[in-house]
PAMI-688404 format. One record per atom (N, C-alpha, C): residue number from 1; residue in one letter; atom name; x, y negated, z. Coordinates in nm, 2 decimals. Each point is the difference from the previous one (the first is absolute). Layout:
     i   aa   at       c1       c2       c3
   NUM    A   CA        X        Y        Z
...
// end
This chain:
     i   aa   at       c1       c2       c3
     1    M    N    16.59   -11.53     5.72
     1    M   CA    -0.15    -0.03     0.07
     1    M    C    -0.11     0.13     0.00
     2    I    N     0.03     0.10    -0.10
     2    I   CA    -0.13     0.09    -0.02
     2    I    C     0.06     0.11     0.11
     3    R    N     0.17     0.01     0.00
     3    R   CA     0.04     0.12     0.09
     3    R    C    -0.01    -0.05     0.15
     4    N    N    -0.03    -0.13     0.02
     4    N   CA     0.00    -0.01     0.15
     4    N    C    -0.18     0.01     0.04
     5    M    N    -0.07    -0.09    -0.10
     5    M   CA    -0.16     0.03     0.00
     5    M    C     0.00     0.17     0.01
     6    T    N     0.00     0.07    -0.06
     6    T   CA    -0.03     0.13     0.02
     6    T    C     0.06     0.06     0.15
     7    A    N     0.14    -0.02     0.01
     7    A   CA     0.04     0.02     0.14
     7    A    C    -0.10    -0.06     0.11
     8    R    N    -0.07    -0.10    -0.04
     8    R   CA    -0.07    -0.05     0.12
     8    R    C    -0.16     0.07     0.03
     9    T    N    -0.03     0.01    -0.12
     9    T   CA    -0.11     0.08    -0.05
     9    T    C     0.02     0.17     0.12
    10    I    N     0.07     0.03    -0.05
    10    I   CA     0.06     0.14     0.07
    10    I    C    -0.04    -0.01     0.15
    11    F    N     0.14    -0.11     0.04
    11    F   CA    -0.02     0.02     0.12
    11    F    C    -0.10    -0.08     0.07
    12    R    N    -0.05    -0.11    -0.06
    12    R   CA    -0.19    -0.05     0.07
    12    R    C    -0.07     0.13     0.01
    13    N    N     0.02     0.08    -0.09
    13    N   CA    -0.12     0.12    -0.02
    13    N    C     0.06     0.13     0.11
    14    K    N     0.10     0.02     0.02
    14    K   CA     0.06     0.09     0.05
    14    K    C    -0.03     0.11    -0.08
    15    M    N     0.04     0.02    -0.12
    15    M   CA    -0.01     0.13    -0.08
    15    M    C     0.14     0.04    -0.03
    16    S    N     0.02     0.07    -0.03
    16    S   CA     0.12     0.07    -0.10
    16    S    C     0.02    -0.03    -0.14
    17    L    N     0.13    -0.01    -0.03
    17    L   CA     0.00    -0.04    -0.15
    17    L    C    -0.06     0.10    -0.06
    18    G    N    -0.01     0.15     0.02
    18    G   CA    -0.05     0.10    -0.09
    18    G    C    -0.12    -0.06    -0.01
    19    E    N    -0.11    -0.03     0.15
    19    E   CA    -0.12     0.00    -0.02
    19    E    C     0.00    -0.15    -0.11
    20    W    N     0.05    -0.12     0.03
    20    W   CA     0.00    -0.11    -0.09
    20    W    C    -0.01     0.03    -0.17
    21    I    N     0.10     0.10    -0.01
    21    I   CA     0.05     0.02    -0.14
    21    I    C    -0.14     0.08    -0.07
    22    G    N    -0.04     0.10     0.10
    22    G   CA    -0.15     0.06    -0.01
    22    G    C    -0.10    -0.07    -0.05
    23    R    N     0.00    -0.11     0.08
    23    R   CA    -0.13    -0.09    -0.01
    23    R    C     0.01    -0.04    -0.11
    24    R    N     0.10    -0.08    -0.05
    24    R   CA     0.02    -0.05    -0.13
    24    R    C    -0.03     0.08    -0.13
    25    F    N     0.07     0.15     0.02
    25    F   CA    -0.05     0.07    -0.11
    25    F    C    -0.14     0.04     0.02
    26    W    N    -0.08     0.01     0.08
    26    W   CA    -0.12     0.02     0.00
    26    W    C    -0.06    -0.11    -0.06
    27    E    N     0.02    -0.12     0.02
    27    E   CA    -0.04    -0.16    -0.06
    27    E    C    -0.02     0.05    -0.18
    28    S    N     0.14    -0.01    -0.01
    28    S   CA     0.04     0.00    -0.14
    28    S    C    -0.08     0.15    -0.06
    29    R    N    -0.01     0.08     0.06
    29    R   CA    -0.07     0.11    -0.08
    29    R    C    -0.16    -0.04    -0.01
    30    Q    N    -0.06    -0.04     0.11
    30    Q   CA    -0.10    -0.11    -0.04
    30    Q    C    -0.05    -0.09    -0.08
    31    F    N     0.10    -0.06    -0.05
    31    F   CA     0.00    -0.11    -0.06
    31    F    C    -0.01     0.06    -0.14
    32    Y    N     0.12     0.06    -0.02
    32    Y   CA    -0.02     0.09    -0.13
    32    Y    C    -0.11     0.07    -0.01
    33    S    N    -0.04     0.08     0.07
    33    S   CA    -0.13     0.09    -0.02
    33    S    C    -0.11    -0.09    -0.06
    34    A    N    -0.04    -0.10     0.08
    34    A   CA    -0.09    -0.09    -0.02
    34    A    C     0.00    -0.10    -0.10
    35    Y    N     0.10    -0.06    -0.03
    35    Y   CA     0.04    -0.11    -0.11
    35    Y    C     0.10     0.05    -0.12
    36    I    N     0.11     0.03     0.05
    36    I   CA     0.10     0.02    -0.14
    36    I    C    -0.05     0.13    -0.08
    37    A    N    -0.04     0.13     0.08
    37    A   CA    -0.04     0.12    -0.13
    37    A    C    -0.12    -0.03    -0.06
    38    L    N    -0.11    -0.08     0.07
    38    L   CA    -0.11    -0.05    -0.08
    38    L    C     0.01    -0.07    -0.11
    39    F    N     0.08    -0.12     0.02
    39    F   CA     0.06    -0.10    -0.13
    39    F    C     0.03     0.13    -0.11
    40    I    N     0.10     0.09     0.03
    40    I   CA     0.06     0.07    -0.10
    40    I    C    -0.11     0.10    -0.03
    41    A    N    -0.07     0.05     0.06
    41    A   CA    -0.10     0.10    -0.05
    41    A    C    -0.12    -0.08    -0.06
    42    I    N    -0.03    -0.10     0.00
    42    I   CA    -0.07    -0.10    -0.07
    42    I    C     0.06    -0.05    -0.15
    43    S    N     0.09    -0.01     0.03
    43    S   CA     0.09    -0.11    -0.18
    43    S    C     0.05     0.15    -0.06
    44    N    N     0.02     0.08     0.09
    44    N   CA     0.02     0.16    -0.10
    44    N    C    -0.11     0.03    -0.05
    45    W    N    -0.12     0.00     0.03
    45    W   CA    -0.12     0.05    -0.02
    45    W    C    -0.06    -0.10    -0.14
    46    I    N     0.04    -0.13     0.02
    46    I   CA    -0.07    -0.10    -0.11
    46    I    C     0.09     0.01    -0.13
    47    T    N     0.12     0.06     0.03
    47    T   CA     0.11     0.00    -0.13
    47    T    C    -0.06     0.08    -0.06
    48    I    N     0.03     0.14     0.06
    48    I   CA    -0.05     0.14    -0.06
    48    I    C    -0.15    -0.03    -0.07
    49    Q    N    -0.08    -0.06     0.09
    49    Q   CA    -0.13    -0.01    -0.08
    49    Q    C    -0.01    -0.06    -0.12
    50    Y    N     0.09    -0.12     0.01
    50    Y   CA     0.00    -0.07    -0.13
    50    Y    C     0.07     0.08    -0.09
    51    R    N     0.12     0.02     0.01
    51    R   CA     0.10     0.06    -0.10
    51    R    C    -0.08     0.16    -0.09
    52    L    N    -0.10     0.06     0.12
    52    L   CA    -0.02     0.11    -0.05
    52    L    C    -0.14     0.01    -0.07
    53    L    N    -0.08    -0.04     0.04
    53    L   CA    -0.14    -0.07     0.01
    53    L    C    -0.06    -0.07    -0.12
    54    L    N     0.06    -0.12     0.05
    54    L   CA    -0.06    -0.13    -0.03
    54    L    C     0.06    -0.04    -0.13
    55    E    N     0.18     0.02    -0.02
    55    E   CA     0.02     0.01    -0.13
    55    E    C    -0.02     0.07    -0.14
    56    N    N    -0.03     0.11     0.03
    56    N   CA    -0.06     0.07    -0.08
    56    N    C    -0.16     0.04    -0.03
    57    I    N    -0.08    -0.07     0.08
    57    I   CA    -0.16    -0.02    -0.05
    57    I    C    -0.01    -0.12    -0.04
    58    P    N    -0.04     0.03    -0.13
    58    P   CA     0.01    -0.16    -0.09
    58    P    C    -0.12    -0.08     0.10
    59    I    N    -0.12     0.05     0.04
    59    I   CA    -0.10    -0.09     0.05
    59    I    C     0.07    -0.06     0.13
    60    L    N     0.05     0.08     0.10
    60    L   CA     0.05    -0.05     0.12
    60    L    C     0.12    -0.09    -0.05
    61    N    N     0.10    -0.02    -0.13
    61    N   CA     0.11    -0.01    -0.01
    61    N    C    -0.08    -0.21    -0.03
    62    A    N    -0.09     0.03    -0.06
    62    A   CA    -0.06    -0.10     0.00
    62    A    C    -0.07    -0.10     0.09
    63    M    N    -0.07     0.09     0.06
    63    M   CA     0.01    -0.10     0.15
    63    M    C     0.12    -0.02     0.09
    64    F    N     0.07     0.08     0.01
    64    F   CA     0.11    -0.05     0.08
    64    F    C     0.11    -0.01    -0.14
    65    S    N     0.03    -0.11    -0.06
    65    S   CA     0.12    -0.02    -0.08
    65    S    C     0.11     0.00     0.09
    66    N    N    -0.02    -0.04     0.11
    66    N   CA     0.10    -0.05     0.12
    66    N    C     0.02     0.04     0.10
    67    I    N     0.11     0.05     0.06
    67    I   CA     0.02     0.13     0.11
    67    I    C    -0.05    -0.14     0.13
    68    W    N     0.03    -0.11    -0.02
    68    W   CA    -0.07    -0.11     0.10
    68    W    C    -0.17     0.00     0.03
    69    V    N    -0.04     0.00    -0.12
    69    V   CA    -0.14     0.02     0.00
    69    V    C    -0.05     0.11     0.07
    70    F    N     0.06     0.11    -0.01
    70    F   CA    -0.06     0.14     0.07
    70    F    C     0.06    -0.06     0.14
    71    L    N     0.11    -0.01     0.03
    71    L   CA     0.03    -0.01     0.15
    71    L    C    -0.08    -0.07     0.07
    72    V    N    -0.09    -0.12    -0.07
    72    V   CA    -0.06    -0.09     0.09
    72    V    C    -0.16     0.04     0.02
    73    V    N    -0.02     0.10    -0.13
    73    V   CA    -0.14     0.11    -0.02
    73    V    C     0.03     0.09     0.11
    74    A    N     0.09     0.10     0.01
    74    A   CA     0.03     0.08     0.06
    74    A    C     0.03    -0.01     0.16
    75    T    N     0.07    -0.13     0.02
    75    T   CA     0.00    -0.08     0.15
    75    T    C    -0.12     0.00     0.04
    76    V    N    -0.12    -0.10    -0.09
    76    V   CA    -0.13    -0.01     0.08
    76    V    C    -0.08     0.12     0.03
    77    V    N     0.02     0.09    -0.13
    77    V   CA    -0.12     0.17     0.04
    77    V    C     0.05     0.04     0.12
    78    F    N     0.12     0.03    -0.02
    78    F   CA     0.08     0.07     0.15
    78    F    C     0.00     0.00     0.12
    79    T    N     0.02    -0.20    -0.01
    79    T   CA    -0.07    -0.05     0.14
    79    T    C    -0.11     0.02     0.09
    80    I    N    -0.13    -0.02    -0.15
    80    I   CA    -0.13     0.05     0.08
    80    I    C    -0.03     0.11     0.02
    81    L    N     0.10     0.09    -0.07
    81    L   CA    -0.05     0.15     0.04
    81    L    C     0.06     0.05     0.13
    82    S    N     0.10    -0.03    -0.02
    82    S   CA     0.12    -0.02     0.14
    82    S    C    -0.10    -0.03     0.12
    83    I    N    -0.02    -0.10     0.01
    83    I   CA    -0.08    -0.07     0.12
    83    I    C    -0.16     0.08     0.02
    84    L    N    -0.08     0.04    -0.11
    84    L   CA    -0.09     0.05     0.02
    84    L    C     0.03     0.16     0.04
    85    G    N     0.09     0.05    -0.06
    85    G   CA     0.04     0.18     0.05
    85    G    C     0.05    -0.03     0.11
    86    G    N     0.09    -0.09     0.08
    86    G   CA     0.06    -0.01     0.13
    86    G    C    -0.09    -0.04     0.07
    87    H    N    -0.12    -0.05    -0.03
    87    H   CA    -0.10    -0.03     0.13
    87    H    C    -0.09     0.13    -0.01
    88    Y    N    -0.06     0.03    -0.11
    88    Y   CA    -0.11     0.13    -0.01
    88    Y    C     0.04     0.12     0.03
    89    I    N     0.15     0.03    -0.03
    89    I   CA     0.06     0.14     0.04
    89    I    C     0.07     0.00     0.11
    90    H    N     0.11    -0.10    -0.01
    90    H   CA     0.08     0.01     0.14
    90    H    C    -0.11    -0.04     0.13
    91    R    N    -0.03    -0.12    -0.01
    91    R   CA    -0.08    -0.05     0.13
    91    R    C    -0.09     0.06     0.04
    92    K    N    -0.05     0.08    -0.09
    92    K   CA    -0.17     0.07     0.03
    92    K    C     0.05     0.18     0.07
    93    R    N     0.09     0.00    -0.04
    93    R   CA     0.05     0.19    -0.02
    93    R    C     0.14     0.01     0.05
    94    Q    N     0.09    -0.06    -0.07
    94    Q   CA     0.12     0.06     0.02
    94    Q    C     0.06    -0.05     0.12
    95    F    N    -0.06    -0.11     0.07
    95    F   CA     0.07    -0.05     0.08
    95    F    C    -0.06     0.05     0.16
    96    R    N    -0.09     0.07     0.01
    96    R   CA    -0.06     0.06     0.08
    96    R    C     0.10     0.12     0.03
    97    I    N     0.06     0.09    -0.10
    97    I   CA     0.10     0.09    -0.01
    97    I    C     0.11    -0.04     0.04
    98    E    N     0.04    -0.12    -0.04
    98    E   CA     0.13    -0.05     0.03
    98    E    C     0.01    -0.05     0.12
    99    Q    N    -0.12    -0.03     0.08
    99    Q   CA     0.00    -0.05     0.16
    99    Q    C     0.02     0.13     0.05
   100    A    N    -0.08     0.11     0.00
   100    A   CA     0.04     0.15     0.02
   100    A    C     0.10    -0.02     0.03
   101    V    N     0.08     0.06    -0.12
   101    V   CA     0.13     0.06    -0.02
   101    V    C     0.09    -0.10     0.13
   102    A    N    -0.01    -0.13    -0.07
   102    A   CA     0.09    -0.09     0.11
   102    A    C    -0.06    -0.03     0.15
   103    I    N    -0.09     0.10     0.03
   103    I   CA    -0.01    -0.02     0.18
   103    I    C     0.05     0.16     0.03
   104    E    N    -0.01     0.11    -0.09
   104    E   CA     0.09     0.07     0.02
   104    E    C     0.08     0.05     0.03
   105    E    N     0.10    -0.11    -0.07
   105    E   CA     0.17    -0.02    -0.01
   105    E    C     0.04    -0.09     0.10
   106    N    N    -0.11    -0.07     0.07
   106    N   CA     0.08    -0.10     0.12
   106    N    C     0.00     0.07     0.09
   107    P    N     0.16    -0.06     0.06
   107    P   CA     0.05     0.10     0.08
   107    P    C    -0.06    -0.05     0.17
   108    Y    N    -0.07    -0.11    -0.01
   108    Y   CA    -0.03    -0.07     0.13
   108    Y    C    -0.14     0.03     0.02
   109    L    N    -0.10     0.08    -0.10
   109    L   CA    -0.14     0.05     0.02
   109    L    C    -0.01     0.06     0.09
   110    Y    N     0.11     0.09     0.06
   110    Y   CA    -0.03     0.12     0.11
   110    Y    C     0.13    -0.10     0.10
   111    R    N     0.05    -0.10    -0.04
   111    R   CA     0.13    -0.05     0.13
   111    R    C    -0.06    -0.13     0.01
   112    A    N     0.09    -0.05     0.13
   112    A   CA     0.02    -0.18     0.02
   112    A    C     0.07    -0.03    -0.09
   113    A    N    -0.03    -0.09    -0.06
   113    A   CA     0.13    -0.10    -0.10
   113    A    C     0.08    -0.05     0.11
   114    P    N     0.13    -0.02    -0.04
   114    P   CA     0.08    -0.04     0.11
   114    P    C     0.02    -0.15    -0.02
   115    G    N     0.03    -0.07     0.13
   115    G   CA    -0.03    -0.11     0.01
   115    G    C    -0.10    -0.06     0.09
   116    K    N    -0.09    -0.11    -0.04
   116    K   CA    -0.13    -0.05     0.07
   116    K    C    -0.06     0.18     0.07
   117    E    N    -0.07     0.05    -0.09
   117    E   CA    -0.07     0.11    -0.01
   117    E    C     0.03     0.09     0.11
   118    R    N     0.16     0.04     0.00
   118    R   CA     0.03     0.09     0.12
   118    R    C     0.07    -0.07     0.11
   119    D    N     0.02    -0.09    -0.03
   119    D   CA     0.08    -0.11     0.17
   119    D    C    -0.11    -0.08     0.04
   120    L    N    -0.14    -0.04    -0.07
   120    L   CA    -0.08    -0.09     0.10
   120    L    C    -0.14     0.09    -0.02
   121    M    N    -0.05     0.04    -0.12
   121    M   CA    -0.11     0.00     0.02
   121    M    C    -0.06     0.13     0.06
   122    I    N     0.14     0.14    -0.03
   122    I   CA    -0.06     0.12     0.11
   122    I    C     0.01    -0.03     0.14
   123    P    N     0.11    -0.08     0.04
   123    P   CA    -0.02    -0.01     0.17
   123    P    C    -0.09    -0.09     0.01
   124    M    N    -0.07    -0.09    -0.09
   124    M   CA    -0.09    -0.07     0.05
   124    M    C    -0.12     0.08     0.00
   125    G    N    -0.07     0.10    -0.07
   125    G   CA    -0.06     0.08     0.02
   125    G    C    -0.02     0.09     0.11
   126    I    N     0.14     0.04     0.02
   126    I   CA    -0.01     0.11     0.11
   126    I    C    -0.02    -0.08     0.14
   127    L    N     0.05    -0.17     0.01
   127    L   CA    -0.03    -0.03     0.11
   127    L    C    -0.15    -0.07     0.01
   128    Q    N    -0.07    -0.01    -0.12
   128    Q   CA    -0.15     0.00     0.01
   128    Q    C    -0.07     0.10     0.07
   129    L    N     0.04     0.15    -0.09
   129    L   CA    -0.06     0.12     0.09
   129    L    C     0.02     0.03     0.12
   130    D    N     0.13    -0.07     0.07
   130    D   CA    -0.01     0.01     0.13
   130    D    C    -0.08    -0.07     0.08
   131    A    N    -0.02    -0.13    -0.07
   131    A   CA    -0.08    -0.11     0.07
   131    A    C    -0.12     0.02    -0.01
   132    T    N    -0.06     0.11    -0.08
   132    T   CA    -0.13     0.00    -0.03
   132    T    C    -0.02     0.15     0.10
   133    E    N     0.07     0.06    -0.01
   133    E   CA    -0.02     0.14     0.12
   133    E    C    -0.01    -0.07     0.13
   134    A    N     0.10    -0.12     0.04
   134    A   CA    -0.02    -0.03     0.12
   134    A    C    -0.11    -0.07     0.05
   135    I    N    -0.03    -0.10    -0.10
   135    I   CA    -0.16    -0.03     0.02
   135    I    C    -0.10     0.10     0.01
   136    L    N     0.00     0.10    -0.04
   136    L   CA    -0.08     0.11    -0.04
   136    L    C    -0.01     0.05     0.16
   137    R    N     0.15     0.03     0.01
   137    R   CA     0.03     0.08     0.16
   137    R    C    -0.07    -0.11     0.11
   138    A    N    -0.01    -0.15    -0.01
   138    A   CA     0.02    -0.04     0.10
   138    A    C    -0.16    -0.06     0.02
   139    N    N    -0.06     0.02    -0.10
   139    N   CA    -0.17     0.01     0.00
   139    N    C    -0.08     0.13    -0.01
   140    N    N     0.07     0.09     0.07
   140    N   CA    -0.02     0.17    -0.03
   140    N    C    -0.11     0.05    -0.10
   141    M    N     0.08    -0.07    -0.13
   141    M   CA    -0.06     0.03    -0.12
   141    M    C     0.09     0.14    -0.09
   142    L    N     0.10     0.05     0.05
   142    L   CA     0.11     0.06    -0.06
   142    L    C    -0.05     0.14     0.01
   143    T    N    -0.04     0.04    -0.13
   143    T   CA    -0.08     0.16     0.03
   143    T    C     0.15     0.05    -0.05
   144    D    N    -0.02     0.15     0.01
   144    D   CA     0.11     0.10    -0.04
   144    D    C    -0.02    -0.04    -0.16
   145    E    N    -0.11     0.02    -0.04
   145    E   CA     0.04    -0.03    -0.19
   145    E    C     0.06    -0.09     0.00
   146    K    N    -0.03    -0.14     0.05
   146    K   CA     0.06    -0.12    -0.03
   146    K    C     0.16    -0.01     0.00
   147    K    N     0.03     0.08     0.13
   147    K   CA     0.16     0.01     0.06
   147    K    C     0.06     0.06    -0.15
   148    K    N    -0.08     0.15    -0.01
   148    K   CA     0.10     0.05    -0.12
   148    K    C    -0.01    -0.07    -0.15
   149    Q    N    -0.14    -0.08    -0.08
   149    Q   CA     0.04    -0.04    -0.06
   149    Q    C     0.11    -0.10     0.01
   150    I    N     0.01    -0.11     0.11
   150    I   CA     0.08    -0.10     0.07
   150    I    C     0.17     0.06    -0.06
   151    D    N    -0.01     0.13     0.07
   151    D   CA     0.15     0.07    -0.01
   151    D    C     0.04     0.04    -0.11
   152    A    N    -0.12     0.07    -0.07
   152    A   CA     0.05     0.02    -0.17
   152    A    C     0.05    -0.12    -0.06
   153    F    N    -0.06    -0.10    -0.03
   153    F   CA     0.05    -0.12    -0.02
   153    F    C     0.11    -0.06     0.06
   154    K    N     0.03    -0.01     0.09
   154    K   CA     0.15     0.00     0.05
   154    K    C     0.08     0.07    -0.06
   155    N    N     0.02     0.11     0.00
   155    N   CA     0.08     0.13    -0.04
   155    N    C     0.02    -0.03    -0.13
   156    E    N    -0.08    -0.05    -0.10
   156    E   CA    -0.01     0.01    -0.10
   156    E    C     0.09    -0.12    -0.05
   157    L    N    -0.01    -0.11     0.08
   157    L   CA     0.07    -0.16    -0.01
   157    L    C     0.10     0.02     0.02
   158    K    N     0.05     0.10     0.10
   158    K   CA     0.12     0.00     0.03
   158    K    C     0.09     0.11    -0.12
   159    K    N    -0.06     0.06    -0.02
   159    K   CA     0.07     0.08    -0.10
   159    K    C     0.04    -0.07    -0.12
   160    L    N    -0.11    -0.13    -0.04
   160    L   CA     0.06    -0.09    -0.10
   160    L    C     0.09    -0.11     0.04
   161    S    N     0.02     0.00     0.13
   161    S   CA     0.08    -0.09     0.06
   161    S    C     0.14     0.06    -0.02
   162    Q    N     0.01     0.13     0.00
   162    Q   CA     0.14     0.06     0.00
   162    Q    C     0.07     0.02    -0.14
   163    G    N    -0.14    -0.03    -0.08
   163    G   CA     0.03     0.01    -0.18
   163    G    C    -0.06     0.13    -0.05
   164    L    N    -0.08     0.08     0.07
   164    L   CA    -0.03     0.13     0.00
   164    L    C    -0.11    -0.03    -0.10
   165    P    N    -0.08     0.11    -0.09
   165    P   CA    -0.13    -0.02    -0.06
   165    P    C    -0.06     0.08     0.09
   166    I    N    -0.17    -0.08    -0.07
   166    I   CA    -0.11     0.06     0.10
   166    I    C    -0.06     0.02    -0.14
   167    G    N    -0.12     0.10     0.04
   167    G   CA    -0.08     0.04    -0.06
   167    G    C     0.06     0.09    -0.11
   168    A    N    -0.08     0.07    -0.11
   168    A   CA     0.03     0.09    -0.07
   168    A    C     0.07    -0.07    -0.13
   169    V    N     0.09     0.03    -0.03
   169    V   CA     0.11    -0.05    -0.12
   169    V    C    -0.02     0.10    -0.11
   170    P    N    -0.05    -0.04    -0.12
   170    P   CA    -0.02     0.09    -0.07
   170    P    C     0.16     0.01    -0.10
   171    A    N     0.01     0.10    -0.06
   171    A   CA     0.11     0.06    -0.08
   171    A    C     0.00    -0.09    -0.10
   172    A    N     0.05    -0.08    -0.05
   172    A   CA    -0.04    -0.09    -0.08
   172    A    C     0.03     0.11    -0.18
   173    S    N     0.06     0.11     0.02
   173    S   CA     0.04     0.07    -0.12
   173    S    C    -0.20     0.08    -0.02
   174    T    N    -0.01     0.02     0.06
   174    T   CA    -0.14     0.06     0.02
   174    T    C    -0.13    -0.06    -0.04
   175    T    N     0.03    -0.13     0.05
   175    T   CA    -0.15    -0.10     0.00
   175    T    C     0.02    -0.08    -0.15
   176    T    N    -0.08     0.00    -0.06
   176    T   CA    -0.02    -0.07    -0.11
   176    T    C    -0.07    -0.13     0.02
   177    A    N     0.02    -0.06    -0.09
   177    A   CA    -0.12    -0.14    -0.03
   177    A    C    -0.17     0.00     0.01
   178    R    N     0.02     0.13    -0.08
   178    R   CA    -0.15     0.03    -0.01
   178    R    C    -0.04     0.04     0.15
   179    Q    N     0.05     0.09     0.05
   179    Q   CA    -0.05     0.05     0.11
   179    Q    C     0.02    -0.13     0.15
   180    G    N     0.09    -0.07    -0.01
   180    G   CA    -0.01    -0.15     0.08
   180    G    C    -0.11    -0.07    -0.02
   181    V    N    -0.05    -0.03    -0.13
   181    V   CA    -0.10    -0.06    -0.01
   181    V    C    -0.15     0.09     0.06
   182    E    N     0.02     0.11    -0.03
   182    E   CA    -0.14     0.11     0.03
   182    E    C     0.00    -0.01     0.17
   183    K    N     0.14    -0.01     0.08
   183    K   CA    -0.01     0.00     0.13
   183    K    C    -0.04    -0.12     0.07
   184    R    N     0.06    -0.11    -0.11
   184    R   CA    -0.09    -0.16     0.08
   184    R    C    -0.14     0.01    -0.03
   185    D    N    -0.06     0.04    -0.16
   185    D   CA    -0.13    -0.01     0.03
   185    D    C    -0.05     0.09     0.06
   186    N    N    -0.01     0.11     0.07
   186    N   CA    -0.05     0.11     0.05
   186    N    C    -0.02    -0.09     0.14
   187    A    N     0.14    -0.06     0.03
   187    A   CA     0.00    -0.07     0.18
   187    A    C    -0.11    -0.09     0.01
   188    L    N    -0.02    -0.11    -0.15
   188    L   CA    -0.11    -0.11     0.05
   188    L    C    -0.11     0.05    -0.04
   189    A    N    -0.05     0.15    -0.02
   189    A   CA    -0.10     0.02    -0.04
   189    A    C    -0.09     0.01     0.14
// end
């Protein structure tokens, strides 16, 4: 059953076996790094702190006489600290930097994404520009400046439809996250 389901999934999605295996490997890494490694790190930290710190300090040993008491208290305290830290540090500061880096790494920032964008939206944009140009020409409102603008947009859309990049593609190795945030902030100002 599993073998047939896998073959059907691969056939239905028209992906190669290597791509399917690569996707499953990526999913396993995501799950491991998000859940399994976190659980191991927390349980390791709790065990080490209890053994090295709490058992050797009499006051703390009296408060946390059992590892389960320490486990409950540590879970409550660190859950609250993690939520506050995640909100105030990650959301307020780090999230902007991560988004700037993700945008710079995105290959479709300067290219049309394959599928509906390249096959539907880009040709529709070219058609709209052609229709706009025809309407302006029919009403004697097409100036040389408008014609140049329309042609420039059509040329960029044609590049996109061929899978070519448009605009200035930054070198990933020379642009840092901080520079990306500064560029975005300057552009918004």
